[in-house]
MIPA-650987 format. One record per residue: x, y, z of N, C-alpha, C, CB in turn; residue in one letter. Coordinates in steps of 0.02 Angstrom, whole numbers, padded with zeros to 5 digits, always signed. Atoms other than C-alpha are relative to their C-alpha. Glycine has a CB too. Layout:
N
XYZXYZXYZXYZa;...
//
This chain:
308
-00012-00008-00073-00271-01816-00003-00056-00035+00035+00003+00077+00022m;+00046+00051-00050-00421-01891+00058+00021-00080+00012-00076-00003-00034l;+00000+00073+00002-00370-02058+00021+00084-00029+00037-00011-00022-00093a;-00047+00031-00036-00198-02035+00098-00015-00018+00069+00054+00036-00002a;-00004+00038-00063-00153-02133+00250+00077+00008+00038-00016-00082-00019r;-00043-00005-00024+00020-02097+00284+00047+00066-00032+00020-00061+00002d;-00023-00059+00009+00135-01948+00275+00034+00016-00086+00052+00006+00060m;-00035+00008+00067+00227-01995+00102-00056+00011-00045+00037-00072-00014i;+00067-00004+00043+00055-02009+00019-00037+00063-00009-00050-00043+00026a;+00024-00069-00016+00005-01847+00084+00051+00059-00041+00002+00010+00090l;-00059-00047+00025+00164-01756+00036-00007-00013-00091+00090-00032+00041i;+00009+00015+00057+00131-01840-00142-00059+00043-00033-00006-00068+00001l;+00067-00020+00024-00051-01785-00150+00009+00075-00011-00060-00018+00052a;-00026-00072-00011+00010-01608-00103+00034+00028-00067+00055+00001+00062v;-00052-00015+00053+00143-01598-00233-00013+00008-00063+00042-00043-00003a;+00035+00009+00063+00027-01659-00368-00041+00054-00016-00039-00057-00001f;+00065-00070-00001-00103-01533-00325+00026+00080-00021-00033+00012+00093f;-00048-00073+00033+00023-01384-00341+00031+00011-00054+00052+00016+00032q;-00017-00009+00068+00083-01430-00487-00042+00016-00050+00023-00047-00020a;+00067-00026+00062-00077-01426-00581-00028+00070+00020-00079-00058+00001g;+00020-00065-00037-00115-01275-00472+00037+00061-00028+00017-00005+00078f;-00037-00059+00016+00040-01167-00524-00005-00019-00075+00079+00010+00036n;+00001-00012+00071+00039-01234-00717-00070+00025-00021+00019-00064-00038t;+00039-00044+00017-00117-01153-00722+00001+00067-00025-00025+00000+00034l;-00011-00075-00008-00071-00980-00697+00050+00025-00055+00030+00018+00077f;-00033-00036+00033+00062-00961-00807-00037+00020-00069+00059-00031-00005g;+00043+00000+00060-00061-00986-00978-00035+00068+00015-00053-00069-00008p;+00057-00047-00007-00188-00871-00890+00048+00077+00009-00058-00025+00077m;-00027-00045+00009-00059-00738-00858+00028+00038-00059+00027-00010+00031t;-00034-00025+00062+00017-00740-01022-00053+00020-00049+00049-00053-00032a;+00061-00028+00039-00153-00722-01093-00026+00074+00013-00059-00045+00016l;+00018-00069-00012-00187-00560-00999+00057+00047-00018-00020+00009+00072f;-00066-00037+00022+00000-00500-01059-00033+00020-00064+00077-00047-00008a;+00023+00001+00077-00062-00537-01256-00054+00048-00003-00028-00075-00029d;+00058-00022+00023-00223-00464-01247-00004+00061+00025-00054-00040+00014k;+00008-00045-00042-00222-00317-01129+00037+00066-00020+00018-00026+00061v;-00037-00041+00008-00154-00147-01188+00045+00035+00072-00040+00040-00038p;-00015-00032-00060-00042-00052-01058-00046+00037+00036+00045+00037-00008d;+00046-00037-00035-00162+00077-01034-00045-00019+00033-00024+00031-00026r;+00047+00015-00036-00280-00023-00969-00003-00059+00051-00041-00004-00040l;-00017+00040-00058-00182-00150-00874-00017+00006+00070+00055+00000+00002k;+00020-00001-00068-00217-00093-00703-00080-00018+00023+00018+00069+00022g;+00090+00011-00004-00426-00086-00739-00008-00073-00001-00050+00034-00073r;+00038+00069+00009-00427-00258-00799+00035-00043+00038-00005-00029-00074v;-00031+00021-00051-00299-00326-00679-00049-00004+00059+00056+00042+00010s;+00050-00004-00065-00410-00253-00541-00070-00050-00014-00030+00092+00012a;+00064+00042-00005-00553-00351-00608-00001-00076-00005-00041+00021-00050f;-00007+00059-00009-00470-00508-00622+00029-00013+00054+00025-00025-00042a;-00016+00015-00066-00398-00489-00448-00042-00026+00045+00018+00046+00026s;+00066+00027-00048-00585-00517-00380+00003-00046+00006-00063+00004-00011l;+00008+00064-00013-00572-00677-00408+00060-00024+00063+00007-00038-00074a;-00048+00025-00072-00431-00692-00253-00034+00010+00071+00076+00049+00006w;+00048+00004-00072-00535-00615-00112-00064-00049+00003-00033+00077+00015p;+00047+00047+00009-00687-00716-00187+00024-00070+00018-00022+00003-00067a;-00040+00063-00020-00572-00855-00171+00010-00023+00071+00062+00008-00023g;+00000+00011-00081-00537-00833+00018-00063+00001+00029+00039+00052+00037l;+00069+00005-00023-00720-00805+00048-00012-00057-00019-00049+00047-00023l;+00026+00080+00005-00752-00974-00029+00027-00048+00051+00019-00032-00071g;-00037+00044-00053-00630-01059+00088-00029+00012+00063+00077+00013+00005t;+00028-00029-00071-00715-00977+00236-00080-00039-00011-00001+00106+00006a;+00076+00016+00007-00887-01018+00164-00007-00084+00006-00031+00032-00082l;-00009+00075-00003-00830-01201+00142+00014-00036+00061+00050-00017-00038i;+00003+00024-00078-00794-01216+00324-00063-00006+00029+00034+00048+00046g;+00060+00001-00034-00963-01182+00374-00027-00077+00005-00050+00047-00037l;+00023+00041-00023-01049-01313+00460-00060-00032-00068-00022+00027+00071p;+00025+00029+00063-01155-01343+00286+00024-00047-00028-00002+00034-00042a;-00041+00055+00038-01027-01440+00206+00029-00051+00076+00079+00046-00056f;-00021+00043-00038-01018-01588+00323+00065-00047-00015-00052-00031+00009t;-00040+00037-00010-00858-01678+00350+00048+00031-00066-00027-00075+00007g;-00056-00014+00056-00704-01681+00232-00019+00006-00075+00050-00056+00003n;+00031+00025+00070-00781-01765+00088-00026+00050-00026-00052-00053-00001n;+00055-00040+00006-00920-01651+00079+00032+00064-00031-00039+00011+00069g;-00030-00055+00022-00792-01495+00066+00043-00015-00059+00035+00031+00052r;-00040+00000+00064-00671-01570-00062-00032-00012-00059+00049-00044+00001v;+00049+00026+00059-00814-01633-00168-00035+00074-00025-00066-00064+00033l;+00044-00062+00016-00899-01455-00164+00055+00036-00022-00047+00038+00061a;-00044-00055+00039-00727-01365-00204+00027-00023-00066+00062+00022+00042l;-00005+00022+00062-00693-01476-00344-00053+00011-00065+00007-00061+00013i;+00042-00028+00037-00856-01433-00409-00006+00053-00015-00039-00009+00010g;-00006-00067+00019-00836-01258-00388+00052+00018-00058+00016+00036+00060f;-00067-00001+00029-00663-01268-00474-00026-00002-00077+00055-00067+00026t;+00016+00019+00079-00722-01352-00634-00048+00042-00033-00030-00072-00008a;+00041-00053+00037-00874-01234-00649+00033+00063-00012-00061+00016+00036l;-00038-00053+00015-00767-01081-00641+00062-00002-00053+00022+00018+00060l;-00060+00005+00047-00620-01158-00746-00040-00009-00066+00059-00066+00017i;+00030+00003+00071-00742-01218-00878-00017+00050-00057-00051-00023+00009l;-00001-00045+00041-00775-01066-00965+00043+00028-00027-00023+00030+00012p;-00067-00035+00046-00610-00988-01001+00012-00075-00046+00091+00032+00061l;-00030+00038+00046-00565-01161-01083-00044-00006-00059+00018-00063+00028l;+00051+00003+00081-00712-01155-01193-00002+00064-00047-00091-00011+00017l;+00000-00056+00049-00684-00975-01242+00089+00006-00010-00045+00079+00036a;-00064-00004+00012-00495-00999-01263+00010-00004-00076+00036-00050+00039w;-00021-00006+00069-00488-01034-01444-00018+00068-00040-00030-00056-00035p;+00024-00061+00011-00582-00869-01478+00020+00043+00031-00051+00005+00005r;-00039-00055-00045-00490-00769-01342+00065+00008-00049+00023-00028+00088a;-00055+00024+00035-00341-00814-01452-00011+00021-00079+00008-00080+00013l;+00008-00006+00071-00388-00802-01632+00027+00061-00015-00070-00006-00026a;-00025-00070+00034-00342-00614-01669+00053+00017+00040-00054+00063-00003d;-00045-00036-00019-00193-00616-01577+00067-00019-00070+00016-00020+00087v;-00051+00017+00060-00046-00596-01717+00065-00037+00003+00020+00058-00027p;-00049+00036+00005+00081-00719-01759+00065+00042-00009-00014-00044-00048t;-00057-00037+00023+00247-00638-01740+00027-00026-00071+00055-00005+00055p;-00024+00033+00050+00356-00666-01902+00064-00037+00007+00004+00041-00046p;-00058+00063-00023+00490-00811-01901+00045+00051+00000+00023-00076-00054a;-00059-00025-00006+00651-00748-01854+00000+00090+00029+00032-00014-00075g;+00011-00091-00012+00578-00563-01787+00045+00011+00061-00093+00032+00023a;-00037-00003-00047+00667-00606-01611+00064-00024-00009-00028-00023+00043d;-00059+00052+00003+00819-00709-01670+00051+00034+00038+00027-00020-00078d;-00052-00022-00025+00927-00579-01613+00016-00006+00089-00005+00065-00027k;-00004+00021-00077+00872-00609-01436-00062-00039+00016+00006+00066+00051q;+00024+00066-00015+00818-00787-01432-00016-00005+00066+00046-00049-00016a;+00004+00015-00092+00840-00799-01240+00018+00087+00017+00086-00075+00043r;-00018-00068-00022+00834-00607-01197-00005-00017+00086-00059+00066-00034p;-00022+00023-00075+00898-00599-01016-00043+00048+00041+00089+00008+00020r;+00044-00031-00049+00768-00541-00874+00057+00068+00028-00027-00065+00068l;-00038-00061-00031+00823-00358-00812+00004+00000+00087-00044+00072-00026s;-00014-00006-00077+00869-00318-00634-00066+00023+00015+00064+00051+00027a;+00065-00027-00028+00703-00224-00630-00035-00062+00018-00044+00044-00053t;+00038+00058-00009+00612-00382-00647+00016-00043+00063+00007-00038-00058f;-00002+00037-00043+00698-00483-00530+00005+00047+00087+00061-00046-00026y;+00015-00027-00057+00699-00348-00391-00088+00009+00018+00038+00065-00004s;+00062-00007+00003+00503-00339-00434-00014-00069+00050-00030+00005-00080l;+00011+00062-00028+00510-00525-00394+00014-00018+00071+00032-00041-00036w;-00014+00003-00075+00594-00514-00230-00044+00053+00052+00079+00017+00007a;+00042-00026-00047+00481-00392-00161-00067-00040+00002-00011+00072-00015a;+00071+00050-00018+00328-00508-00216-00001-00043+00034-00028-00034-00044k;+00000+00070-00051+00399-00644-00132-00004+00021+00062+00065-00047-00001l;+00000-00026-00066+00421-00547+00035-00084+00021+00005+00060+00069+00009l;+00070-00036-00002+00235-00469+00010-00053-00064+00005-00015+00053-00076v;+00040+00067-00014+00165-00648-00030+00016-00042+00044-00004-00038-00048q;-00008+00030-00060+00235-00717+00107-00046+00013+00081+00066+00016+00005l;+00055-00017-00054+00161-00607+00237-00072-00008-00021+00007+00074+00023s;+00062+00020+00006-00001-00637+00150-00024-00075+00008-00015+00023-00055g;+00007+00060+00003+00014-00815+00135+00008-00027+00082+00051-00026-00054n;+00015+00012-00047+00056-00841+00307-00055+00024+00044+00040+00002+00014v;+00055-00020-00044-00072-00730+00388-00063-00017-00021-00001+00066+00009l;+00068+00047+00017-00210-00808+00291+00010-00073+00029-00013-00009-00087h;-00004+00066-00016-00145-00983+00315-00006-00032+00066+00051-00017-00020s;+00004+00010-00055-00141-00961+00488-00043+00032+00064+00050+00002+00003y;+00042-00028-00043-00272-00847+00539-00054-00027+00037-00021+00039-00026f;+00055+00059-00045-00405-00985+00589+00027-00006+00061-00006-00083-00030l;-00039+00018-00060-00271-01043+00713-00013+00067+00059+00089-00011-00025f;-00013-00065-00039-00257-00861+00779-00075+00005+00035+00023+00074-00054y;+00071-00018-00043-00440-00842+00810-00016-00056+00055-00070+00003-00053l;+00032+00052-00028-00472-01008+00879+00045+00009+00082+00009-00080-00053q;-00022-00012-00044-00336-00969+01004-00020+00075+00034+00057-00015-00014d;+00038-00059-00023-00412-00792+01025-00077-00015+00048-00016+00041-00072l;+00070+00024-00032-00581-00885+01075+00010-00011+00086-00026-00081-00040l;-00032+00039-00053-00490-00961+01217+00002+00053+00074+00084-00025-00030r;+00000-00059-00029-00481-00772+01303-00068+00031+00011+00040+00039-00036h;+00058-00037+00003-00629-00680+01353+00004+00073-00055-00013+00019+00078p;-00013-00056+00047-00657-00550+01213-00070+00032-00014+00038-00027-00070s;+00062-00027+00033-00808-00420+01169-00019-00038-00078+00014+00084-00010p;+00027+00024+00062-00921-00471+01020+00041-00059-00028-00001+00056-00049h;-00037+00052-00002-00822-00622+01022-00074-00058-00038+00036-00013+00092a;+00034+00029+00027-00926-00756+00899-00010-00070+00028+00020+00005-00055p;+00004+00057-00034-00995-00927+00948+00055-00051-00012-00059-00025-00014p;-00067+00036+00034-00849-01024+00853+00042+00037-00040-00016-00056-00044t;-00043-00027+00048-00685-00974+00764-00022-00005-00077+00063-00033+00010a;+00030+00020+00077-00760-01039+00604-00047+00043-00024-00035-00068-00006e;+00046-00063+00028-00909-00924+00599+00030+00071+00015-00076-00001+00036i;-00026-00069+00000-00802-00772+00659+00058-00003-00073+00042+00019+00088g;-00039-00011+00057-00685-00815+00513-00046+00007-00062+00050-00055-00009f;+00035-00022+00067-00816-00819+00383-00016+00065-00010-00060-00032-00009a;+00032-00058-00011-00890-00665+00450+00055+00075-00034-00015-00003+00090g;-00071-00033-00001-00707-00578+00447+00020+00004-00068+00055-00040+00041i;-00014+00009+00049-00675-00657+00280-00051+00044-00055+00004-00067+00002m;+00069-00041+00042-00845-00573+00196+00029+00080+00008-00099-00012+00050t;-00002-00076+00002-00803-00390+00254+00086+00007-00033-00016+00041+00092l;-00070-00006+00040-00617-00425+00198-00008-00005-00065+00050-00052+00017s;+00005+00002+00041-00683-00472+00052-00031+00055-00057-00013-00041+00011t;+00015-00059+00035-00781-00328+00004+00043+00060-00004-00055+00019+00022i;-00061-00065+00018-00639-00208+00037+00041-00016-00036+00043+00027+00052a;-00042+00021+00046-00510-00308-00057-00026+00026-00075+00006-00077+00008t;+00027+00009+00066-00631-00298-00203+00001+00082-00011-00080-00044-00005a;+00005-00066-00008-00659-00110-00175+00075+00028-00011-00032+00016+00069l;-00073-00029-00011-00479-00057-00149+00029-00030-00070+00045-00031+00079l;-00042+00002+00050-00401-00152-00290-00013+00014-00062+00021-00046-00001s;+00023-00039+00048-00530-00081-00412+00026+00071-00010-00063+00001+00009i;-00019-00076+00000-00480+00089-00358+00079+00003-00016-00018+00038+00079a;-00080-00015+00008-00285+00050-00356+00008-00014-00073+00056-00051+00050f;-00016+00009+00071-00292-00021-00533-00021+00055-00037-00028-00059-00028g;+00022-00059+00049-00382+00129-00614+00031+00060+00017-00076+00015-00001h;-00028-00075-00015-00296+00256-00512+00082-00010-00032-00002+00024+00101s;-00072+00023+00029-00118+00173-00574-00017+00006-00089+00024-00096+00031s;+00002-00014+00078-00180+00172-00756-00009+00076-00015-00063-00041-00036d;+00007-00096+00006-00229+00367-00740+00050+00051+00009-00044+00029+00052r;-00053-00029-00001-00081+00412-00667+00054-00028-00040+00013+00005+00057a;-00047+00050+00036+00024+00282-00779+00061-00003+00052+00026+00027-00082d;-00056+00013-00046+00135+00253-00633-00015-00062+00044+00013+00062+00045r;+00027+00058-00043+00125+00099-00524+00035-00014+00066+00003-00064-00038r;-00033-00004-00039+00264+00105-00414-00013+00034+00074+00037+00018-00032k;+00030-00035-00057+00184+00234-00278-00053-00042+00026-00028+00069-00018p;+00066+00058-00030+00026+00114-00271+00031-00076+00034-00058-00027-00079f;-00018+00068-00027+00130-00034-00236+00031+00005+00087+00064-00033-00059l;-00025-00012-00081+00216+00057-00083-00060+00024+00048+00062+00065+00005l;+00064-00016-00048+00045+00125-00022-00047-00053+00028-00046+00044-00037a;+00014+00057-00032-00018-00047-00026+00028-00047+00055-00004-00027-00038a;-00044+00019-00057+00126-00112+00082-00011+00025+00045+00058+00006-00002i;+00008-00037-00062+00094+00019+00189-00067-00024+00050-00007+00079-00023a;+00061+00028-00009-00086-00044+00202+00001-00060+00046-00027-00017-00064l;+00010+00081-00040-00043-00210+00258+00045-00005+00060+00024-00070-00052m;-00029-00009-00084+00089-00145+00386-00029+00020+00038+00048+00034+00017a;+00049-00044-00049-00042-00044+00468-00056-00059+00029-00047+00072-00051t;+00032+00037-00023-00143-00199+00480+00025-00059+00037-00031-00010-00040g;-00049+00049-00050-00009-00321+00545+00003+00046+00066+00091-00016-00035l;-00017-00036-00053+00024-00168+00668-00058-00013+00041+00015+00071-00014g;+00066+00008-00049-00157-00170+00731-00006-00067+00017-00072+00023-00032i;+00003+00070-00027-00151-00362+00750+00043-00010+00058+00019-00051-00052l;-00038+00002-00067-00010-00341+00862+00004+00033+00069+00047+00008-00015i;+00023-00045-00070-00066-00201+00984-00063-00023+00015-00004+00086-00007l;+00076+00028-00030-00243-00284+00987-00016-00064+00013-00054+00013-00042g;+00018+00073-00015-00302-00437+01065-00067-00025+00003+00025-00018+00059s;+00078-00003-00014-00491-00431+01030-00014-00019-00083-00037+00088+00035s;+00031+00009+00059-00601-00479+00898-00012+00063-00046-00060-00030+00015w;-00005-00075+00029-00614-00304+00834+00073+00016-00030-00016+00056+00063t;-00066-00017+00031-00436-00288+00816+00021-00055-00065+00060-00003+00065a;-00011+00050+00042-00436-00455+00727-00025+00013-00073-00029-00056+00029a;+00020-00013+00049-00561-00398+00600+00029+00064-00028-00059-00003+00007l;-00048-00046+00028-00480-00230+00571+00047-00023-00025+00024+00039+00037i;-00072+00012+00044-00304-00280+00536+00008-00041-00040+00051-00016+00031g;-00004+00047+00069-00336-00435+00434-00051+00025-00063-00025-00084+00021y;+00036-00023+00061-00464-00338+00330+00045+00050-00037-00071+00034+00018t;-00045-00057+00037-00330-00189+00307+00059-00037-00022+00026+00066+00051l;-00048+00058+00041-00195-00336+00264-00013-00022-00047+00013-00054+00024t;+00025+00036+00070-00298-00424+00137-00014+00065-00052-00083-00050+00014t;+00010-00046+00053-00350-00276+00056+00060+00031-00030-00041+00049+00021a;-00073-00034+00020-00172-00200+00053+00047-00059-00041+00045+00028+00081g;-00030+00037+00049-00125-00365-00024-00028-00009-00062+00009-00054+00020l;+00052-00010+00063-00272-00373-00161+00017+00056-00026-00077+00005+00014g;-00006-00062+00051-00218-00194-00211+00073+00006-00031-00018+00073+00039a;-00069-00002+00017-00029-00234-00216-00001-00063-00073+00054-00022+00079f;+00000+00053+00065-00069-00392-00337-00027+00019-00066-00040-00061+00015m;+00024-00036+00047-00163-00298-00441+00044+00042-00044-00043+00035+00028t;-00046-00041+00031-00039-00167-00490+00051-00036-00009+00016+00056+00030v;-00059+00035+00014+00100-00288-00472-00022-00043-00063+00027-00043+00066d;+00010+00040+00044+00019-00398-00607+00009+00038-00064-00059-00031+00011i;-00002-00057+00054-00009-00245-00722+00091+00013-00016-00044+00082+00038a;-00068-00022-00019+00179-00193-00676+00029-00047-00040+00022-00001+00078l;-00062+00053+00032+00257-00360-00729-00026-00009-00088-00002-00100+00053v;+00030+00004+00066+00150-00379-00891+00039+00066-00044-00091+00009+00008a;-00021-00075+00029+00222-00199-00946+00089-00005-00006-00030+00075+00066q;-00084-00007-00010+00421-00243-00896+00028-00067-00040+00029-00001+00094i;-00029+00055+00016+00432-00412-00979+00047+00014-00088-00066-00059+00003l;-00049-00013+00046+00581-00410-01104-00022-00020-00067+00061-00032+00018p;+00002+00019+00067+00524-00505-01250-00084-00028-00011+00063-00059-00014s;+00062+00023-00008+00341-00542-01318+00008-00072-00008-00049+00032-00045d;-00011+00077+00006+00387-00727-01369+00023-00015+00042+00033-00029-00044r;-00027+00020-00061+00451-00769-01215-00045+00009+00072+00063+00038+00004h;+00055-00034-00062+00288-00696-01108-00010-00074+00045-00098+00038-00040r;+00014+00073-00051+00255-00884-01034+00062+00002+00029-00017-00084-00040g;-00055+00022-00051+00415-00935-00971+00021+00077+00043+00076-00038-00049r;-00009-00046-00058+00450-00763-00899-00042+00017+00050+00014+00051-00018d;+00048+00002-00050+00302-00755-00812-00005-00071+00056-00064+00009-00041l;-00011+00062-00045+00322-00944-00753+00054+00032+00049+00028-00075-00045g;-00052-00009-00041+00480-00863-00671-00028+00049+00053+00064+00023-00037v;+00036-00040-00058+00377-00725-00579-00056-00051+00046-00044+00069-00039m;+00058+00043-00025+00246-00861-00532+00040-00030+00057-00034-00057-00058n;-00025+00052-00062+00379-00955-00418-00019+00061+00072+00113-00026-00012v;+00014-00043-00047+00355-00790-00313-00077-00002+00038+00014+00062-00033a;+00071+00001-00017+00189-00826-00288-00004-00070+00047-00052-00001-00073n;-00020+00055-00026+00238-01006-00255+00036-00032+00052+00015-00013-00028t;-00027+00021-00062+00370-01020-00133-00017+00016+00066+00053+00013-00003l;+00024-00003-00074+00296-00945+00016-00044-00048+00008-00032+00063+00024p;+00050+00077-00033+00175-01089+00016+00044-00046+00024-00048-00049-00061a;-00055+00044-00013+00336-01188+00037+00026+00029+00080+00061+00007-00066m;-00045-00022-00057+00429-01087+00161-00030+00038+00047+00055+00036-00021i;+00049-00045-00038+00280-00999+00237-00009-00034+00070-00075+00008-00041g;+00018+00045-00052+00242-01165+00360+00073-00006+00043-00030-00074-00034p;-00062+00014-00030+00423-01180+00396+00018+00059+00044+00053-00013-00052m;-00001-00059-00037+00446-01005+00459-00052+00015+00069-00013+00049-00052i;+00056-00015-00045+00286-00999+00555+00018-00053+00046-00076-00003-00030t;-00008+00044-00060+00320-01157+00654+00054+00013+00040+00006-00067-00018l;-00085-00024-00057+00503-01101+00710-00018+00053+00046+00079+00043-00049t;+00011-00040-00057+00432-00948+00772-00046-00024+00051-00021+00060-00020i;+00047+00029-00043+00284-01022+00837+00013-00060+00069-00038-00029-00049l;-00037+00057-00054+00366-01185+00921+00055+00003+00020+00007-00060-00017d;-00070+00013-00012+00544-01173+00933+00029+00071+00039+00040-00018-00075r;-00047-00066-00024+00585-00983+00974-00062+00008+00043+00030+00074-00062m;+00042-00025-00041+00416-00964+01069-00026+00067-00013+00026-00005+00055g;+00017-00065+00011+00376-00803+00994-00075+00011-00002+00031+00022-00060g;+00075-00010+00008+00185-00827+00977-00008+00039-00060-00036+00036+00063g;+00035-00037+00069+00079-00739+00845+00010+00068+00010-00085-00012-00012y;-00036-00070-00004+00149-00563+00915+00060-00007-00053+00031+00018+00083d;-00052-00002+00012+00310-00622+00867+00000-00027-00092+00036-00040+00060g;+00020+00033+00075+00248-00705+00692-00013+00063-00054-00080-00053+00006l;+00048-00066+00039+00151-00534+00648+00066+00047+00000-00084+00042+00055f;-00063-00067+00007+00322-00427+00691+00054-00030-00074+00067+00003+00101a;-00025+00030+00047+00417-00551+00570-00037+00033-00073-00009-00076+00016f;+00034-00023+00073+00291-00523+00418-00003+00076-00014-00078-00025-00004l;-00030-00066+00000+00316-00337+00466+00061+00010-00033+00009+00021+00061l;-00066-00023+00018+00498-00345+00436-00008-00022-00068+00065-00029+00041c;+00012+00015+00061+00461-00441+00271-00023+00055-00062-00045-00045+00011a;+00018-00044+00037+00350-00306+00216+00055+00076-00011-00068+00010+00029l;-00050-00054+00022+00481-00176+00256+00048-00015-00043+00032+00026+00051a;-00062+00010+00040+00631-00267+00162-00052+00011-00077+00050-00092+00016g;+00021+00018+00056+00496-00281+00017-00004+00071-00019-00060-00047-00004s;-00004-00054+00017+00466-00087+00025+00072+00029-00011-00035+00028+00041a;-00066-00025+00003+00652-00052+00031+00020-00014-00076+00050-00036+00057i;-00026+00022+00062+00675-00144-00116-00036+00036-00072-00009-00080+00001i;+00035-00039+00042+00558-00053-00225+00023+00076+00001-00070-00007+00018l;-00018-00070-00007+00608+00112-00154+00067+00009-00047+00013+00020+00082i;-00086-00011+00017+00798+00077-00203-00008-00011-00077+00066-00065+00042a;-00002+00004+00069+00747+00027-00389-00026+00058-00033-00034-00055-00022n;+00022-00081+00052+00749+00200-00486-00031-00029-00058+00076+00058-00034r;+00029+00010+00060+00692+00120-00640-00072+00000-00002+00021-00054-00024t;+00068+00012-00022+00519+00065-00569-00044+00080+00000+00006-00039+00082l;+00048-00066-00010+00382+00204-00596-00054-00008+00029-00022+00031-00057r;
//
């Protein structure tokens, strides 16, 4: 990306990065499904999900003046990523050493079992939730820059500093709520009510962003929305790992589910630019659209009677 000098080179660089980024998640999620029993999936998922708010905080910190220029930021990102992934790669053979190998022909009658309607409804609900979270996070700094143009109490000197502060608080809230939701869903042996509660929390946060145009509203609204998204993802990962139709095809099925994570990154910018530029809806219009997406996700989950 740093070497790109035209639009085609930049698009190819982003596509190459996204291909590697998304390929990484299939084996990692399959490892979680292979190794963790259902009764502990919520708690372990909560622990693993802490990486998401920590990553969001990292993006805010890398944007601070300590990392001068794009070169310094990208090099820091490469170094941090390598350091965090290396331990998993080194431990991978030991982590899989005690996984029993299924006997040959054990799944022959269902060589390619079909994914259930429950799986696809969860996929659709996750897509809408991820779309809301992805768009909000991707454009929140621009929203703060726009907010800074108007007098506002408690406004920081720059949008970047304010963004880092909000990200710090939201990271703590997301971590605590994710752990609480993961543990509680294990104890209740139910996932659906916690998914709906997380969506309601996200909707509340977006509502605050629509109703308020101050730094206080931005802080509270973004924190609630991000915490709700983190809680949703924690419970969602545990539920998806439980409803997979075949042990032998976990990697493939989780790859299908991962599309719900990656597709919002492609369609989110198109939707955002359409609302902000062509429709002239402003950020309130964008947040209202995200609220509608969350409502659609909740309707899908409520309508599915097989989810618990």
